[in-house]
N, C-alpha and C positions, 0 to 999 in steps of 0.2 A: 639510549639512542634511539629516536623515532624512526620510524620507515622510511619517512621522508627526509630526515638528516641522512640516513644510510643512502640513499638513492638519489638525493639531491633532484628529485623529479617527482612531479605528483603522478605522471603516467603510470609506474607499476600500481599503486593502490587504486587509481581511476579504473585500470583495467580490470582489477579484482572486484571492485564495487559494482561495475558493469555488468559482468559476468553473472556475479551472484544476483543482482537484479533479476536476470533472465529466469532464475529457478523460483522465483519467489510469487510468481502469478501464472507464467505461461503453462507449466505441467498441470495445474488444477484446473486451468480453463478448457485444456485439452479434452474434457470429457463432454462438454456440451455439444460438440458436432457429431458425436457418435452416440447420444443417448438412445437413441432408436435401435440401434444395433444392441446397445448392451441390455436393455430392456428385453428385446426379442430372444436375445441369447439366454439370458438369466432368468427371465420371467418375472422380472420386476413391474410393478405396478407405476403408476404415474407418481404417486406418493413416495413411493420408495426411492425412485429416480430424482425427485425433488430433493430429498434429503440428503442422496449422495452426491450433488452438486452444491448444496449448501453447507455440508460439512465442514470444510475448510475455513470458512468464514466464522461459524460457530466456534471451531478451535482457537480461531484469533482472539476470539472473544475471551473464551474460558481459560485460555492457557497463557494469556500474555502475565499475568502476576507471577506464574510459575517460571515463564521464560525469563522475566526481569531478574527473579532471584537466583536463576542458573548463571546468566550472564555477570551479575554480580560476585558469585563465586568462581566461577570457572575461569573468568575474564574474557575479553572481548574476542581475542585471536581463537583461544579453544572453542568458544562457543560458536564463532562462525564456521570452523572446521566442521564440528558436530552438525550444525544446522544443515551444510552442505551434503554430508554423508547421509544425515537422516533422511533428506528429500530423496536423494538416490536409492535409498532401500525401500521408501514407501512407493516409489514409482515403480520399483521391480515386483514389490508384493501385489500392487493394485492391479496388474496386467497378468498375474499367475493364473487367473481364471476362476470363476465361482463367485457367488454372492458375498461369501465371507472374506475372501481376499479383496474384494473389490472396496469394501467397507472399510476393513481394517487397513489396506494400503492408504486409502484416503485419508484416514485418522492420523495416520503416522506422517504423512506429507504434511497435513495441515498443522501438527503439533511442531515439528520441525523448522516450518516456513515461519511460525509464530515466532521462534527463537531469532531467525533472520531479520525478521521485521523490527524486532527491539533492539537487534546488535548493530545495526546499518547506521543509524543517528550516532551512535556511541563511535563508532570506526570513523566515522565521517569528522566529528567533532575533534576526536583525537590525533589523525594524521593527516587531516587536509588544512591548509594554511586558510586563514579567516576570508582572504579575498577571494579563494576558489570554492568556499562552502556552496555557494549558490548554484554555479554551473555544476559541481560535482553532485549534488543533490537533484539537478534537473537531468543529468546522465543517468542517473539511477532511477528516478521514476520513470524515464523514458524506456528504459531496458525492460522494465516490467511491462509496459504497454506494448513494447515493440514484440516481445516474446508471445503476449496474450494474442497479438494480431496473428502471429507466425503459425502459432499451435492451434489457433482457430481455423485458419486457412488449409493447413497441410494434413490435419488429423484425419479428415473425412477421405480425402483421396489415399492417404495410407490404409485408411480401414478397408476401403474398397478393395485395395490391391491385396493386402496382406492378413485383413481381420482386425478387430478392435483392438485385441490384446497386444499385438505386434506395434500397431500404430500408439498406443499409449506407451509402450516400452521404448518405442524411439526416443523420447523425450528426456530418458535417463542421460542421453549425450550431453544435455544442457548441464547436469550434475558434475560430468565428466569434465566439461569446458570450464565451470566454475572451480574445480577443485584444482585444475592445473592453473587456472589464471590467479587464485588465492594464493598456491604454493610460490608462484612467481612473484608474487606481491611482497610476502612476509618471509619465505623460506620455511622450509621443513621444521626446523627447530622451534622456531616461533609460533608456527601455526598449530603445535600441539602442547605448547606451554600452558601448564595448570597456573590460574590466577592472573592477576592484572598484570600486562608487560610492562606498563609504564605506571604504576600506582599513582604519582603524584597528578598525573592527568585523568587517568580512568576512575580513581576512587576519592582523590584528595579532596578536601573540603577547601572553602574559600576562607582567607585570612582576613578579618576585619578590624580595624581599629576602633575603639570606642572609649568613652571617658567614665571612669567609675565616680563614686559619690564623692570622692575626694578630690575630683579633678585631675586624676593620673591617668594618662593613656594605657590603654589595655588591648593586648592582640588576644582576639578571642576567634573562635570558629563559626563561620555563618551556616546554618543547619538548612541544607537545600530543602524547601517545601514546595509541595504539588497541590496536594487538595485544599491546603490552606493558603493557597495562591490564587487570587481572583483570575489573574492572565490566564494562568494555566488551566483553570475550570473552563473558562470561555473557550480557549483553544480547542479542549476536549469537547466542547459543545460543537464548535464550528467543524472540527472533524466528523463528528456523528452526523452534522448534516451534509456533509462532501460523501460520507460514505452511504448513508441512506439513499441520496439522490442517485449515486453511481450505481450501487445494486440494484435498485428499482428500475433505473432505466436499463441497464444490462439486461436484466431478466426478461423485460417485456417490451422493450423497442421492436423487435421483429413483428410480435404480435400487434402492436397498435400501428404499423404500418399496413398489416393485413388488413385491419378492421377499417382504419381510418382512411387510408390510401387505396385499398383495394390490390394489393400486391400478393402473388401467391408467396407460399412458404419461403421456396428457395430465393427469389428476387428480395424479399423482404429481411432474409437472414444476410445475404451480400450487402444489401443498402445498410443495414444497421450497423456495418463493420465500419461505416465512416466514424461513428462515435468513438470507436477504438483507436482507428489510425489518428484521426487528429489531436490526440492526447499527446502525441509525441511533440506537435507545434508548441503546446501550452507548458509542457515539462522543460523544454529546451529556452523558450521564448522569455518564461515569466523570471528566471534569474537575470537574464540581460537588461530586461524592463526594469526589474526592482533596481538594479546597479546604477541606473539613469534616474528614473521617476521616485525611487523609494519604494518601499515595501506597503505602506499605507495606500498610495494611489495605485499600485499594481495590484493589491487584492480588491479595491473596488472595482477595478475593470473585470479582474476574474469573476468576481460574484455577479456583475452586470451580464455576463456572458453565461453562466449559469442560470440566471433566473429566466434568460429569453429560450433557453430549449424547452422547458415545459410549457412556459407561457405560449410560444410559437406552436407546439403541437397541438394544444387547446384551441387557439384561436386561428391558426392558418396550416393545417396539417400538409397541405400539398405543398409547402415550402420545406418539407422535412429536411432535405440536404442540408440547408441553410443552419438548422436548429441542430441537425446531429453534427456538425462541423463546428459550430460554435460551442456546443455542449460538450465535445470532445476536447476542445482545446481548454475549455474551462476545468473539465474534471483531471485532465494531466496538469494543468496549472494549479488547481486547488491544491492537490495532495504534495506538490512541490512545495509551495509557499508554506503549507503547514510545517512539512519536515526542517524546511528553513528556519523557520520561528522556533521549532523544537532544539534545534542544535544552537541558534543564537542565544535562546533565552537561558539554556542551561549553565549553572553556575561552575559545574563540574562534572567528571564522569559518572558520580553517582546520582547526580541530579538528571543528567542527560537521560540515565537508564531508566530514572522513576518517571521523569516526564515522558519520554518515548511511550513507556507501558502504559501510562495512566490515558494518553491521548489515543491510542491505538484501541486499548482495552474498552474504553467507552465508545470509540466510532465504530468499531466493528460488531460490538454488542447492538448497537442499534440496526446498523447497516445489515445484520444478518435477518433482522425482521422485514426488511423492505420488500422483497420479492412476495412474501406471504399477505402481508398487509395491503399492498398495491393491488394484487389480486384479489383478496378479499373485497375491497371497496369495488372493483369491477364487478365482481360476482353479484354483490348485493344491489349494483345500480344499473347492471346490465349496459353499462356505457362506460368510456375511459375518462370522461370530464372530471367525476370525482377522484378517479386515480391521479390524474394528471395535477389536480389541485392539492392533493397530498404531496405531489412531488415540489410545486410552486412553494408550500409551506416550508419543506424542508431546505429549498435553496434559501428562503429568505432567514431561516435558523442560520445556515452555514453565513450568510453576509452579516446579519447583527452582531452575533456573537464573535465572527471573525474579524470585523472591523474594529470592535471594543477590544478585542484580545491584542491586535497589531498595534492600535494607537498607545494601548497602556504599555505593552512590550518596548515600543518605539521610544517612548518616554523614558522608561526605566534604563535602556540600553545607553541613550544619550547623558 
C-alpha cells in the first residue's frame, strides 16, 4: 500500500518532500556569507576557500553514480533517511572548528545531499498522483531556493553574534525538521526499511506486447534506457546548460554589480539576492503554466527569460534588477521543468533513478566548472563582456537541447 493510499492525502508526503528540499541547498550555501571569517580564522587562502565552496557541487558530479546504485539497493525510503542523517552529521562536523573538520564536513554533506538529489524524483514519481507531480516538484525546488535565501541572509548576523562555527551549526536544525517531517510522511518502520518498499513501482520494468516472427503476441520487458535515448541525452545537456548558468551567475553576480554598476560589496551582495529570491516565482509558476499552456510553450518562455539575464547584464547593466529578477524566475523554473520531465519520462522506478542520476550527474559536472571558467575569462580579458558571452552560450545550450528534449518527450508521452 502506498503512502498516499494509506493517508488518502498528498499533504504528508508533500510536507516531507518540502522539508527535505530545505536541506539539499541551504546548509551548503551558508558558507558563502562567512567566507571572510572562516578564511581569517583558519588561515585559508582564496583558492582554498574557493575549493571549500565548490566541493558540494563537485560531490554532486562525482558521487551521483554511486548514489544511484545505493538508492537502487537500499530502496527510496531508507536512502532518503540516510541522506537526511548524513547531512545532519556533515553539518555538525563542518562546524567543529579547524581546517580538516571544515573540508571533511563539507564532503560528507555533499555526498549525502547527492543521495537526496537522486532519490527525490523517485519518491515523487512513486508517491505523488500524476496530476500533482508538477506542483509538488515546484514546491520541492522552491524549498531549495527558499532555504538558500534564508541561510544566505541569516548566517552572517548569526556569525557576528555567536561566531561562524555556531552560525553554521545552527542549520543542523533543518536536518532535524526534515527528519521529523519524513517520519511523519512515511512512519518510522517504513523510513528504515531495507530495499524497495513498493518494488512494482520502484524497480518494476514496463511490460510491452510485441509480435514474434510467427505473428504470436508475446509479453516482454522493456529495458529502461538512458544514454541510448536521445531525449534523455538532450535533457542531460539542457540541465548542464541550466547548472552552468546558475553557478556561474551565483558566483559572480555580486562582483559584476560592483564592476559594472559601481556598487560596494555589501550593496552588491544584497542586490544579487534578488536572483535567488525570484526563483520561488519560477518554481511555483512553471507547473501552473505548464498545466495550461503545455510543457513545450512553458519551456520556451523559461528559456527566453534565461537568455535575457546575461544579455541584459551585457548590454544594459543598469537594468540589473530586471535581469536579476527574470533570471531568477528562469533558474527556478528551469530546474523545476527539468525535474518534471525526468519524472514524466521515466518508464518505471529504475528508469527514474537512472535518468535522475544521468541528468544531474552531467549537469553538476559541467556546472562545477562555471565559477572557474567564467572567472578565468574575466581574468584573461580584464572585462566581463567575454564572461557574460560564455553565459549567453550556456543559456542557448539550455534552450536548444531543452526544447528538442521537451518536444520529443511530449510526442512520446502522447
